[in-house]
C-alpha positions in Angstrom: 0.0 0.0 0.0 2.3 2.8 -1.3 -0.3 5.5 -0.6 -0.8 4.6 3.1 0.5 6.9 5.8 2.2 5.7 9.0 -0.2 6.4 11.9 0.5 5.8 15.6 -2.1 5.0 18.3 -2.5 8.7 19.1 -3.2 9.5 15.4 -5.7 6.7 15.2 -7.5 7.9 18.4 -7.6 11.5 16.9 -9.1 10.1 13.7 -11.7 8.0 15.6 -12.8 11.0 17.7 -12.9 13.4 14.8 -15.0 11.0 12.7 -17.5 10.8 15.5 -17.6 14.6 15.9 -15.5 16.8 13.6 -16.4 19.9 15.7 -14.6 18.6 18.7 -12.2 21.4 19.9 -8.5 20.8 19.9 -8.5 21.3 23.7 -11.1 18.5 24.2 -9.4 16.3 21.6 -6.0 16.7 23.2 -7.4 15.9 26.7 -9.1 12.8 25.3 -6.0 11.4 23.6 -3.6 12.6 26.4 -1.4 15.1 24.6 -1.0 18.9 24.7 -3.4 21.0 22.7 -0.5 22.3 20.5 0.6 18.8 19.8 -2.9 17.8 18.9 -3.1 20.8 16.5 0.2 19.8 14.9 -1.0 16.2 14.5 -4.3 17.2 12.9 -2.4 19.6 10.6 0.0 16.8 9.6 -3.0 14.5 9.0 -4.5 17.1 6.7 -1.3 17.8 4.8 -0.7 14.1 4.2 -4.2 13.7 2.8 -5.5 11.4 5.5 -8.0 14.0 6.5 -9.7 15.2 3.3 -12.0 17.8 4.8 -15.0 18.4 7.1 -18.6 17.9 6.0 -21.9 19.1 7.3 -24.5 16.4 7.3 -28.0 17.4 6.4 -31.3 15.5 6.7 -32.6 15.2 3.1 -36.2 14.8 4.3 -36.1 18.1 6.1 -35.0 19.7 2.8 -38.0 18.3 0.9 -36.1 15.3 -0.4 -37.7 12.5 1.6 -37.2 9.7 -0.9 -33.7 8.3 -1.5 -32.8 5.7 -4.1 -29.8 4.0 -5.7 -29.6 4.0 -9.5 -27.6 1.3 -11.1 -26.6 2.7 -14.5 -25.2 0.9 -17.5 -23.3 3.1 -20.0 -22.8 1.9 -23.6 -20.4 2.1 -25.1 -18.2 2.4 -22.0 -15.6 4.8 -23.5 -13.6 7.5 -21.8 -15.0 10.3 -24.1 -18.5 9.5 -22.9 -17.7 8.8 -19.3 -16.3 12.3 -18.5 -19.3 14.2 -19.6 -21.7 11.7 -17.9 -19.8 11.9 -14.6 -19.8 15.7 -14.8 -23.5 15.8 -15.5 -24.5 13.4 -12.7 -22.3 15.3 -10.2 -23.9 18.6 -11.1 -27.5 17.3 -10.4 -28.9 18.7 -7.1 -30.5 15.3 -6.5 -27.1 13.4 -6.6 -25.7 12.4 -3.2 -22.9 10.0 -4.2 -21.5 8.5 -7.4 -19.5 5.3 -7.7 -17.8 3.8 -10.8 -18.2 0.0 -10.6 -17.0 -3.3 -12.0 -19.6 -5.8 -13.2 -22.7 -5.5 -15.3 -23.5 -2.0 -14.1 -21.0 0.8 -14.6 -22.2 3.4 -12.0 -24.1 3.5 -8.8 -25.7 6.8 -8.1 -27.3 7.7 -4.7 -30.1 10.3 -5.2 -32.5 12.2 -2.9 -35.8 13.4 -4.4 -39.1 14.7 -3.2 -41.3 11.7 -4.1 -41.8 8.9 -6.6 -42.9 11.3 -9.3 -39.7 13.3 -8.8 -37.7 10.1 -9.0 -39.4 9.1 -12.3 -38.7 12.6 -13.7 -35.1 12.4 -12.7 -34.6 8.9 -14.2 -36.4 9.8 -17.5 -35.1 13.3 -18.0 -31.6 13.1 -16.7 -30.5 9.4 -17.2 -32.5 7.4 -19.8 -32.7 10.4 -22.1 -28.9 10.4 -22.4 -27.7 8.6 -25.6 -24.9 6.7 -23.7 -27.2 5.4 -20.9 -28.3 1.8 -21.9 -30.1 0.9 -18.7 -31.1 2.3 -15.3 -32.1 -0.1 -12.5 -33.7 1.7 -9.5 -33.6 0.6 -5.8 -35.4 2.6 -3.1 -33.6 3.1 0.1 -35.9 2.3 3.1 -33.4 3.1 5.8 -29.7 4.1 6.1 -27.3 3.6 9.0 -23.9 5.2 9.6 -21.1 2.8 10.4 -18.1 3.0 12.6 -15.1 5.2 11.9 -12.7 4.3 9.1 -9.4 3.1 10.4 -6.5 1.2 8.8 -6.7 -2.6 8.7 -5.7 -4.3 11.9 -2.0 -5.1 12.0 -1.0 -2.4 9.4 
């Protein structure tokens, strides 16, 4: 793993805590991991510089924003060529309904998580923004009933 960064137990604890609450103050973070606040600040800065910490995100409730229905769209692009993929990815990322986009292996080329107002809005999105595109061969839709967050992302054990 050439891209991995060496992390000690203090770094891992900082990452665990920040993933649970990115708004934790450096003073509280330092107290929790047992280092000085200045040391904690330096460590977080190093984790940012090295690319381990990519940024901070504000999580919103889609339902409270009028987007109470979420779905996963499995999209097959044909032909699967670079000159078509770039514009497709750019368009999907620009859609206000798009929450996440994944390029896949297997029979489907992309997985798109979307948040829409209702079933009619989902139908409009699929028909107007996906199946109307010349390169989109197929869209398979799955509704999301419920979503859970999982634990913090840490390196594999023993690495």
